[in-house]
mmCIF file of the N, C-alpha and C atoms, coordinates in Angstrom:
data_MODEL
# 
_entry.id   MODEL 
# 
loop_
_atom_site.group_PDB 
_atom_site.id 
_atom_site.type_symbol 
_atom_site.label_atom_id 
_atom_site.label_alt_id 
_atom_site.label_comp_id 
_atom_site.label_asym_id 
_atom_site.label_entity_id 
_atom_site.label_seq_id 
_atom_site.pdbx_PDB_ins_code 
_atom_site.Cartn_x 
_atom_site.Cartn_y 
_atom_site.Cartn_z 
_atom_site.occupancy 
_atom_site.B_iso_or_equiv 
_atom_site.pdbx_formal_charge 
_atom_site.auth_seq_id 
_atom_site.auth_comp_id 
_atom_site.auth_asym_id 
_atom_site.auth_atom_id 
_atom_site.pdbx_PDB_model_num 
ATOM 1   N N  . MET A 1 1  ? -0.109 -28.701 25.274 1.00 0.00 ? 1  MET A N  1 
ATOM 2   C CA . MET A 1 1  ? -0.676 -28.160 24.051 1.00 0.00 ? 1  MET A CA 1 
ATOM 3   C C  . MET A 1 1  ? -0.719 -29.253 22.993 1.00 0.00 ? 1  MET A C  1 
ATOM 4   N N  . SER A 1 2  ? -1.744 -29.216 22.242 1.00 0.00 ? 2  SER A N  1 
ATOM 5   C CA . SER A 1 2  ? -1.925 -30.224 21.208 1.00 0.00 ? 2  SER A CA 1 
ATOM 6   C C  . SER A 1 2  ? -1.093 -29.895 19.976 1.00 0.00 ? 2  SER A C  1 
ATOM 7   N N  . THR A 1 3  ? -0.543 -30.930 19.375 1.00 0.00 ? 3  THR A N  1 
ATOM 8   C CA . THR A 1 3  ? 0.280  -30.757 18.187 1.00 0.00 ? 3  THR A CA 1 
ATOM 9   C C  . THR A 1 3  ? -0.539 -30.174 17.040 1.00 0.00 ? 3  THR A C  1 
ATOM 10  N N  . THR A 1 4  ? -1.773 -30.611 16.908 1.00 0.00 ? 4  THR A N  1 
ATOM 11  C CA . THR A 1 4  ? -2.623 -30.107 15.831 1.00 0.00 ? 4  THR A CA 1 
ATOM 12  C C  . THR A 1 4  ? -2.873 -28.618 15.993 1.00 0.00 ? 4  THR A C  1 
ATOM 13  N N  . LEU A 1 5  ? -3.087 -28.183 17.220 1.00 0.00 ? 5  LEU A N  1 
ATOM 14  C CA . LEU A 1 5  ? -3.324 -26.763 17.476 1.00 0.00 ? 5  LEU A CA 1 
ATOM 15  C C  . LEU A 1 5  ? -2.070 -25.955 17.147 1.00 0.00 ? 5  LEU A C  1 
ATOM 16  N N  . ASN A 1 6  ? -0.911 -26.467 17.538 1.00 0.00 ? 6  ASN A N  1 
ATOM 17  C CA . ASN A 1 6  ? 0.343  -25.781 17.222 1.00 0.00 ? 6  ASN A CA 1 
ATOM 18  C C  . ASN A 1 6  ? 0.558  -25.698 15.720 1.00 0.00 ? 6  ASN A C  1 
ATOM 19  N N  . GLU A 1 7  ? 0.263  -26.782 15.019 1.00 0.00 ? 7  GLU A N  1 
ATOM 20  C CA . GLU A 1 7  ? 0.408  -26.783 13.564 1.00 0.00 ? 7  GLU A CA 1 
ATOM 21  C C  . GLU A 1 7  ? -0.562 -25.794 12.936 1.00 0.00 ? 7  GLU A C  1 
ATOM 22  N N  . SER A 1 8  ? -1.755 -25.705 13.491 1.00 0.00 ? 8  SER A N  1 
ATOM 23  C CA . SER A 1 8  ? -2.748 -24.763 12.982 1.00 0.00 ? 8  SER A CA 1 
ATOM 24  C C  . SER A 1 8  ? -2.270 -23.324 13.188 1.00 0.00 ? 8  SER A C  1 
ATOM 25  N N  . LEU A 1 9  ? -1.719 -23.037 14.353 1.00 0.00 ? 9  LEU A N  1 
ATOM 26  C CA . LEU A 1 9  ? -1.190 -21.693 14.624 1.00 0.00 ? 9  LEU A CA 1 
ATOM 27  C C  . LEU A 1 9  ? -0.078 -21.341 13.643 1.00 0.00 ? 9  LEU A C  1 
ATOM 28  N N  . LEU A 1 10 ? 0.838  -22.279 13.446 1.00 0.00 ? 10 LEU A N  1 
ATOM 29  C CA . LEU A 1 10 ? 1.949  -22.024 12.529 1.00 0.00 ? 10 LEU A CA 1 
ATOM 30  C C  . LEU A 1 10 ? 1.452  -21.854 11.102 1.00 0.00 ? 10 LEU A C  1 
ATOM 31  N N  . SER A 1 11 ? 0.486  -22.638 10.726 1.00 0.00 ? 11 SER A N  1 
ATOM 32  C CA . SER A 1 11 ? -0.086 -22.551 9.386  1.00 0.00 ? 11 SER A CA 1 
ATOM 33  C C  . SER A 1 11 ? -0.762 -21.204 9.171  1.00 0.00 ? 11 SER A C  1 
ATOM 34  N N  . GLN A 1 12 ? -1.535 -20.768 10.151 1.00 0.00 ? 12 GLN A N  1 
ATOM 35  C CA . GLN A 1 12 ? -2.209 -19.471 10.048 1.00 0.00 ? 12 GLN A CA 1 
ATOM 36  C C  . GLN A 1 12 ? -1.187 -18.335 10.010 1.00 0.00 ? 12 GLN A C  1 
ATOM 37  N N  . TYR A 1 13 ? -0.128 -18.467 10.785 1.00 0.00 ? 13 TYR A N  1 
ATOM 38  C CA . TYR A 1 13 ? 0.901  -17.435 10.797 1.00 0.00 ? 13 TYR A CA 1 
ATOM 39  C C  . TYR A 1 13 ? 1.592  -17.345 9.437  1.00 0.00 ? 13 TYR A C  1 
ATOM 40  N N  . GLU A 1 14 ? 1.899  -18.486 8.860  1.00 0.00 ? 14 GLU A N  1 
ATOM 41  C CA . GLU A 1 14 ? 2.520  -18.504 7.535  1.00 0.00 ? 14 GLU A CA 1 
ATOM 42  C C  . GLU A 1 14 ? 1.593  -17.860 6.505  1.00 0.00 ? 14 GLU A C  1 
ATOM 43  N N  . GLU A 1 15 ? 0.300  -18.141 6.615  1.00 0.00 ? 15 GLU A N  1 
ATOM 44  C CA . GLU A 1 15 ? -0.685 -17.545 5.714  1.00 0.00 ? 15 GLU A CA 1 
ATOM 45  C C  . GLU A 1 15 ? -0.692 -16.024 5.862  1.00 0.00 ? 15 GLU A C  1 
ATOM 46  N N  . LEU A 1 16 ? -0.604 -15.549 7.101  1.00 0.00 ? 16 LEU A N  1 
ATOM 47  C CA . LEU A 1 16 ? -0.567 -14.114 7.363  1.00 0.00 ? 16 LEU A CA 1 
ATOM 48  C C  . LEU A 1 16 ? 0.685  -13.488 6.753  1.00 0.00 ? 16 LEU A C  1 
ATOM 49  N N  . LYS A 1 17 ? 1.828  -14.144 6.904  1.00 0.00 ? 17 LYS A N  1 
ATOM 50  C CA . LYS A 1 17 ? 3.073  -13.634 6.334  1.00 0.00 ? 17 LYS A CA 1 
ATOM 51  C C  . LYS A 1 17 ? 2.972  -13.501 4.823  1.00 0.00 ? 17 LYS A C  1 
ATOM 52  N N  . VAL A 1 18 ? 2.430  -14.533 4.177  1.00 0.00 ? 18 VAL A N  1 
ATOM 53  C CA . VAL A 1 18 ? 2.286  -14.506 2.717  1.00 0.00 ? 18 VAL A CA 1 
ATOM 54  C C  . VAL A 1 18 ? 1.361  -13.375 2.290  1.00 0.00 ? 18 VAL A C  1 
ATOM 55  N N  . LEU A 1 19 ? 0.268  -13.200 3.027  1.00 0.00 ? 19 LEU A N  1 
ATOM 56  C CA . LEU A 1 19 ? -0.689 -12.138 2.713  1.00 0.00 ? 19 LEU A CA 1 
ATOM 57  C C  . LEU A 1 19 ? -0.028 -10.762 2.827  1.00 0.00 ? 19 LEU A C  1 
ATOM 58  N N  . VAL A 1 20 ? 0.697  -10.529 3.897  1.00 0.00 ? 20 VAL A N  1 
ATOM 59  C CA . VAL A 1 20 ? 1.352  -9.233  4.095  1.00 0.00 ? 20 VAL A CA 1 
ATOM 60  C C  . VAL A 1 20 ? 2.398  -9.000  3.002  1.00 0.00 ? 20 VAL A C  1 
ATOM 61  N N  . GLU A 1 21 ? 3.162  -10.021 2.665  1.00 0.00 ? 21 GLU A N  1 
ATOM 62  C CA . GLU A 1 21 ? 4.167  -9.879  1.607  1.00 0.00 ? 21 GLU A CA 1 
ATOM 63  C C  . GLU A 1 21 ? 3.505  -9.575  0.264  1.00 0.00 ? 21 GLU A C  1 
ATOM 64  N N  . SER A 1 22 ? 2.350  -10.162 0.017  1.00 0.00 ? 22 SER A N  1 
ATOM 65  C CA . SER A 1 22 ? 1.667  -9.940  -1.256 1.00 0.00 ? 22 SER A CA 1 
ATOM 66  C C  . SER A 1 22 ? 1.103  -8.524  -1.367 1.00 0.00 ? 22 SER A C  1 
ATOM 67  N N  . LEU A 1 23 ? 0.926  -7.857  -0.249 1.00 0.00 ? 23 LEU A N  1 
ATOM 68  C CA . LEU A 1 23 ? 0.386  -6.489  -0.252 1.00 0.00 ? 23 LEU A CA 1 
ATOM 69  C C  . LEU A 1 23 ? 1.434  -5.452  -0.649 1.00 0.00 ? 23 LEU A C  1 
ATOM 70  N N  . GLN A 1 24 ? 2.689  -5.814  -0.593 1.00 0.00 ? 24 GLN A N  1 
ATOM 71  C CA . GLN A 1 24 ? 3.762  -4.848  -0.828 1.00 0.00 ? 24 GLN A CA 1 
ATOM 72  C C  . GLN A 1 24 ? 3.625  -4.155  -2.186 1.00 0.00 ? 24 GLN A C  1 
ATOM 73  N N  . THR A 1 25 ? 3.358  -4.903  -3.223 1.00 0.00 ? 25 THR A N  1 
ATOM 74  C CA . THR A 1 25 ? 3.253  -4.325  -4.558 1.00 0.00 ? 25 THR A CA 1 
ATOM 75  C C  . THR A 1 25 ? 2.160  -3.268  -4.620 1.00 0.00 ? 25 THR A C  1 
ATOM 76  N N  . ASP A 1 26 ? 0.981  -3.609  -4.084 1.00 0.00 ? 26 ASP A N  1 
ATOM 77  C CA . ASP A 1 26 ? -0.124 -2.657  -4.130 1.00 0.00 ? 26 ASP A CA 1 
ATOM 78  C C  . ASP A 1 26 ? 0.144  -1.433  -3.268 1.00 0.00 ? 26 ASP A C  1 
ATOM 79  N N  . ILE A 1 27 ? 0.809  -1.608  -2.154 1.00 0.00 ? 27 ILE A N  1 
ATOM 80  C CA . ILE A 1 27 ? 1.113  -0.466  -1.281 1.00 0.00 ? 27 ILE A CA 1 
ATOM 81  C C  . ILE A 1 27 ? 2.108  0.470   -1.968 1.00 0.00 ? 27 ILE A C  1 
ATOM 82  N N  . VAL A 1 28 ? 3.102  -0.097  -2.628 1.00 0.00 ? 28 VAL A N  1 
ATOM 83  C CA . VAL A 1 28 ? 4.078  0.723   -3.349 1.00 0.00 ? 28 VAL A CA 1 
ATOM 84  C C  . VAL A 1 28 ? 3.392  1.467   -4.496 1.00 0.00 ? 28 VAL A C  1 
ATOM 85  N N  . LYS A 1 29 ? 2.523  0.753   -5.228 1.00 0.00 ? 29 LYS A N  1 
ATOM 86  C CA . LYS A 1 29 ? 1.805  1.403   -6.331 1.00 0.00 ? 29 LYS A CA 1 
ATOM 87  C C  . LYS A 1 29 ? 0.898  2.520   -5.817 1.00 0.00 ? 29 LYS A C  1 
ATOM 88  N N  . HIS A 1 30 ? 0.248  2.274   -4.686 1.00 0.00 ? 30 HIS A N  1 
ATOM 89  C CA . HIS A 1 30 ? -0.639 3.294   -4.109 1.00 0.00 ? 30 HIS A CA 1 
ATOM 90  C C  . HIS A 1 30 ? 0.162  4.519   -3.676 1.00 0.00 ? 30 HIS A C  1 
ATOM 91  N N  . ALA A 1 31 ? 1.332  4.284   -3.107 1.00 0.00 ? 31 ALA A N  1 
ATOM 92  C CA . ALA A 1 31 ? 2.190  5.400   -2.698 1.00 0.00 ? 31 ALA A CA 1 
ATOM 93  C C  . ALA A 1 31 ? 2.592  6.235   -3.913 1.00 0.00 ? 31 ALA A C  1 
ATOM 94  N N  . GLY A 1 32 ? 2.623  5.589   -5.086 1.00 0.00 ? 32 GLY A N  1 
ATOM 95  C CA . GLY A 1 32 ? 2.950  6.293   -6.316 1.00 0.00 ? 32 GLY A CA 1 
ATOM 96  C C  . GLY A 1 32 ? 1.754  6.973   -6.960 1.00 0.00 ? 32 GLY A C  1 
ATOM 97  N N  . GLY A 1 33 ? 0.579  6.849   -6.343 1.00 0.00 ? 33 GLY A N  1 
ATOM 98  C CA . GLY A 1 33 ? -0.587 7.553   -6.843 1.00 0.00 ? 33 GLY A CA 1 
ATOM 99  C C  . GLY A 1 33 ? -1.655 6.680   -7.488 1.00 0.00 ? 33 GLY A C  1 
ATOM 100 N N  . ASN A 1 34 ? -1.489 5.369   -7.476 1.00 0.00 ? 34 ASN A N  1 
ATOM 101 C CA . ASN A 1 34 ? -2.462 4.469   -8.092 1.00 0.00 ? 34 ASN A CA 1 
ATOM 102 C C  . ASN A 1 34 ? -3.590 4.191   -7.093 1.00 0.00 ? 34 ASN A C  1 
ATOM 103 N N  . ASN A 1 35 ? -4.754 4.785   -7.327 1.00 0.00 ? 35 ASN A N  1 
ATOM 104 C CA . ASN A 1 35 ? -5.872 4.649   -6.388 1.00 0.00 ? 35 ASN A CA 1 
ATOM 105 C C  . ASN A 1 35 ? -6.450 3.240   -6.352 1.00 0.00 ? 35 ASN A C  1 
ATOM 106 N N  . SER A 1 36 ? -6.442 2.548   -7.473 1.00 0.00 ? 36 SER A N  1 
ATOM 107 C CA . SER A 1 36 ? -6.950 1.174   -7.505 1.00 0.00 ? 36 SER A CA 1 
ATOM 108 C C  . SER A 1 36 ? -6.098 0.263   -6.619 1.00 0.00 ? 36 SER A C  1 
ATOM 109 N N  . ALA A 1 37 ? -4.794 0.496   -6.647 1.00 0.00 ? 37 ALA A N  1 
ATOM 110 C CA . ALA A 1 37 ? -3.891 -0.283  -5.799 1.00 0.00 ? 37 ALA A CA 1 
ATOM 111 C C  . ALA A 1 37 ? -4.175 -0.008  -4.330 1.00 0.00 ? 37 ALA A C  1 
ATOM 112 N N  . GLY A 1 38 ? -4.570 1.218   -4.020 1.00 0.00 ? 38 GLY A N  1 
ATOM 113 C CA . GLY A 1 38 ? -4.920 1.568   -2.643 1.00 0.00 ? 38 GLY A CA 1 
ATOM 114 C C  . GLY A 1 38 ? -6.135 0.801   -2.172 1.00 0.00 ? 38 GLY A C  1 
ATOM 115 N N  . ILE A 1 39 ? -7.113 0.650   -3.053 1.00 0.00 ? 39 ILE A N  1 
ATOM 116 C CA . ILE A 1 39 ? -8.312 -0.124  -2.706 1.00 0.00 ? 39 ILE A CA 1 
ATOM 117 C C  . ILE A 1 39 ? -7.938 -1.574  -2.438 1.00 0.00 ? 39 ILE A C  1 
ATOM 118 N N  . ARG A 1 40 ? -7.110 -2.142  -3.305 1.00 0.00 ? 40 ARG A N  1 
ATOM 119 C CA . ARG A 1 40 ? -6.675 -3.537  -3.119 1.00 0.00 ? 40 ARG A CA 1 
ATOM 120 C C  . ARG A 1 40 ? -5.867 -3.692  -1.826 1.00 0.00 ? 40 ARG A C  1 
ATOM 121 N N  . ALA A 1 41 ? -5.008 -2.722  -1.549 1.00 0.00 ? 41 ALA A N  1 
ATOM 122 C CA . ALA A 1 41 ? -4.181 -2.770  -0.339 1.00 0.00 ? 41 ALA A CA 1 
ATOM 123 C C  . ALA A 1 41 ? -5.054 -2.719  0.909  1.00 0.00 ? 41 ALA A C  1 
ATOM 124 N N  . ARG A 1 42 ? -6.039 -1.824  0.918  1.00 0.00 ? 42 ARG A N  1 
ATOM 125 C CA . ARG A 1 42 ? -6.922 -1.725  2.094  1.00 0.00 ? 42 ARG A CA 1 
ATOM 126 C C  . ARG A 1 42 ? -7.724 -3.002  2.284  1.00 0.00 ? 42 ARG A C  1 
ATOM 127 N N  . LYS A 1 43 ? -8.182 -3.582  1.191  1.00 0.00 ? 43 LYS A N  1 
ATOM 128 C CA . LYS A 1 43 ? -8.925 -4.840  1.277  1.00 0.00 ? 43 LYS A CA 1 
ATOM 129 C C  . LYS A 1 43 ? -8.026 -5.930  1.868  1.00 0.00 ? 43 LYS A C  1 
ATOM 130 N N  . GLY A 1 44 ? -6.799 -6.004  1.390  1.00 0.00 ? 44 GLY A N  1 
ATOM 131 C CA . GLY A 1 44 ? -5.854 -6.990  1.904  1.00 0.00 ? 44 GLY A CA 1 
ATOM 132 C C  . GLY A 1 44 ? -5.515 -6.760  3.367  1.00 0.00 ? 44 GLY A C  1 
ATOM 133 N N  . LEU A 1 45 ? -5.388 -5.507  3.748  1.00 0.00 ? 45 LEU A N  1 
ATOM 134 C CA . LEU A 1 45 ? -5.086 -5.192  5.146  1.00 0.00 ? 45 LEU A CA 1 
ATOM 135 C C  . LEU A 1 45 ? -6.248 -5.574  6.067  1.00 0.00 ? 45 LEU A C  1 
ATOM 136 N N  . ARG A 1 46 ? -7.480 -5.383  5.586  1.00 0.00 ? 46 ARG A N  1 
ATOM 137 C CA . ARG A 1 46 ? -8.635 -5.813  6.393  1.00 0.00 ? 46 ARG A CA 1 
ATOM 138 C C  . ARG A 1 46 ? -8.614 -7.331  6.565  1.00 0.00 ? 46 ARG A C  1 
ATOM 139 N N  . GLU A 1 47 ? -8.250 -8.043  5.499  1.00 0.00 ? 47 GLU A N  1 
ATOM 140 C CA . GLU A 1 47 ? -8.156 -9.499  5.564  1.00 0.00 ? 47 GLU A CA 1 
ATOM 141 C C  . GLU A 1 47 ? -7.051 -9.920  6.536  1.00 0.00 ? 47 GLU A C  1 
ATOM 142 N N  . ALA A 1 48 ? -5.932 -9.202  6.501  1.00 0.00 ? 48 ALA A N  1 
ATOM 143 C CA . ALA A 1 48 ? -4.826 -9.484  7.418  1.00 0.00 ? 48 ALA A CA 1 
ATOM 144 C C  . ALA A 1 48 ? -5.254 -9.270  8.862  1.00 0.00 ? 48 ALA A C  1 
ATOM 145 N N  . LYS A 1 49 ? -6.044 -8.238  9.086  1.00 0.00 ? 49 LYS A N  1 
ATOM 146 C CA . LYS A 1 49 ? -6.539 -7.948  10.439 1.00 0.00 ? 49 LYS A CA 1 
ATOM 147 C C  . LYS A 1 49 ? -7.408 -9.099  10.937 1.00 0.00 ? 49 LYS A C  1 
ATOM 148 N N  . LYS A 1 50 ? -8.293 -9.599  10.074 1.00 0.00 ? 50 LYS A N  1 
ATOM 149 C CA . LYS A 1 50 ? -9.161 -10.725 10.450 1.00 0.00 ? 50 LYS A CA 1 
ATOM 150 C C  . LYS A 1 50 ? -8.328 -11.969 10.760 1.00 0.00 ? 50 LYS A C  1 
ATOM 151 N N  . LEU A 1 51 ? -7.333 -12.226 9.918  1.00 0.00 ? 51 LEU A N  1 
ATOM 152 C CA . LEU A 1 51 ? -6.497 -13.407 10.121 1.00 0.00 ? 51 LEU A CA 1 
ATOM 153 C C  . LEU A 1 51 ? -5.682 -13.277 11.408 1.00 0.00 ? 51 LEU A C  1 
ATOM 154 N N  . ALA A 1 52 ? -5.167 -12.086 11.672 1.00 0.00 ? 52 ALA A N  1 
ATOM 155 C CA . ALA A 1 52 ? -4.400 -11.860 12.901 1.00 0.00 ? 52 ALA A CA 1 
ATOM 156 C C  . ALA A 1 52 ? -5.283 -12.075 14.127 1.00 0.00 ? 52 ALA A C  1 
ATOM 157 N N  . ALA A 1 53 ? -6.526 -11.607 14.065 1.00 0.00 ? 53 ALA A N  1 
ATOM 158 C CA . ALA A 1 53 ? -7.455 -11.810 15.181 1.00 0.00 ? 53 ALA A CA 1 
ATOM 159 C C  . ALA A 1 53 ? -7.724 -13.294 15.389 1.00 0.00 ? 53 ALA A C  1 
ATOM 160 N N  . SER A 1 54 ? -7.827 -14.027 14.305 1.00 0.00 ? 54 SER A N  1 
ATOM 161 C CA . SER A 1 54 ? -8.041 -15.472 14.386 1.00 0.00 ? 54 SER A CA 1 
ATOM 162 C C  . SER A 1 54 ? -6.847 -16.165 15.039 1.00 0.00 ? 54 SER A C  1 
ATOM 163 N N  . ILE A 1 55 ? -5.651 -15.704 14.709 1.00 0.00 ? 55 ILE A N  1 
ATOM 164 C CA . ILE A 1 55 ? -4.438 -16.278 15.304 1.00 0.00 ? 55 ILE A CA 1 
ATOM 165 C C  . ILE A 1 55 ? -4.394 -15.989 16.791 1.00 0.00 ? 55 ILE A C  1 
ATOM 166 N N  . VAL A 1 56 ? -4.753 -14.779 17.176 1.00 0.00 ? 56 VAL A N  1 
ATOM 167 C CA . VAL A 1 56 ? -4.780 -14.416 18.605 1.00 0.00 ? 56 VAL A CA 1 
ATOM 168 C C  . VAL A 1 56 ? -5.759 -15.317 19.338 1.00 0.00 ? 56 VAL A C  1 
ATOM 169 N N  . LYS A 1 57 ? -6.937 -15.499 18.772 1.00 0.00 ? 57 LYS A N  1 
ATOM 170 C CA . LYS A 1 57 ? -7.954 -16.330 19.397 1.00 0.00 ? 57 LYS A CA 1 
ATOM 171 C C  . LYS A 1 57 ? -7.467 -17.768 19.563 1.00 0.00 ? 57 LYS A C  1 
ATOM 172 N N  . ALA A 1 58 ? -6.846 -18.308 18.527 1.00 0.00 ? 58 ALA A N  1 
ATOM 173 C CA . ALA A 1 58 ? -6.310 -19.669 18.582 1.00 0.00 ? 58 ALA A CA 1 
ATOM 174 C C  . ALA A 1 58 ? -5.197 -19.780 19.616 1.00 0.00 ? 58 ALA A C  1 
ATOM 175 N N  . SER A 1 59 ? -4.385 -18.737 19.705 1.00 0.00 ? 59 SER A N  1 
ATOM 176 C CA . SER A 1 59 ? -3.274 -18.722 20.665 1.00 0.00 ? 59 SER A CA 1 
ATOM 177 C C  . SER A 1 59 ? -3.815 -18.730 22.103 1.00 0.00 ? 59 SER A C  1 
ATOM 178 N N  . ILE A 1 60 ? -4.853 -17.957 22.335 1.00 0.00 ? 60 ILE A N  1 
ATOM 179 C CA . ILE A 1 60 ? -5.456 -17.928 23.666 1.00 0.00 ? 60 ILE A CA 1 
ATOM 180 C C  . ILE A 1 60 ? -6.045 -19.296 24.012 1.00 0.00 ? 60 ILE A C  1 
ATOM 181 N N  . GLU A 1 61 ? -6.715 -19.916 23.047 1.00 0.00 ? 61 GLU A N  1 
ATOM 182 C CA . GLU A 1 61 ? -7.265 -21.256 23.265 1.00 0.00 ? 61 GLU A CA 1 
ATOM 183 C C  . GLU A 1 61 ? -6.150 -22.247 23.577 1.00 0.00 ? 61 GLU A C  1 
ATOM 184 N N  . SER A 1 62 ? -5.037 -22.101 22.862 1.00 0.00 ? 62 SER A N  1 
ATOM 185 C CA . SER A 1 62 ? -3.893 -22.986 23.071 1.00 0.00 ? 62 SER A CA 1 
ATOM 186 C C  . SER A 1 62 ? -3.330 -22.825 24.483 1.00 0.00 ? 62 SER A C  1 
ATOM 187 N N  . SER A 1 63 ? -3.298 -21.600 24.968 1.00 0.00 ? 63 SER A N  1 
ATOM 188 C CA . SER A 1 63 ? -2.758 -21.332 26.308 1.00 0.00 ? 63 SER A CA 1 
ATOM 189 C C  . SER A 1 63 ? -3.656 -21.893 27.412 1.00 0.00 ? 63 SER A C  1 
ATOM 190 N N  . LYS A 1 64 ? -4.936 -21.975 27.135 1.00 0.00 ? 64 LYS A N  1 
ATOM 191 C CA . LYS A 1 64 ? -5.885 -22.469 28.129 1.00 0.00 ? 64 LYS A CA 1 
ATOM 192 C C  . LYS A 1 64 ? -5.786 -23.974 28.329 1.00 0.00 ? 64 LYS A C  1 
ATOM 193 N N  . LYS A 1 65 ? -5.240 -24.664 27.348 1.00 0.00 ? 65 LYS A N  1 
ATOM 194 C CA . LYS A 1 65 ? -5.192 -26.128 27.419 1.00 0.00 ? 65 LYS A CA 1 
ATOM 195 C C  . LYS A 1 65 ? -3.948 -26.637 28.067 1.00 0.00 ? 65 LYS A C  1 
# 
């Protein structure tokens, strides 16, 4: 496996962790009844889904090499 690919995977994973942690505030606010926070949370979750899919794809590419 290439070092650059491994670094890219780790970098993307760290980005995903930060994104998920940043969603906590909006999710808590939405649970309290704030609809705007719910919109922001759903948008962030869709972004997290895209990033997770990208990580899976990179991981599969890494395994093939």
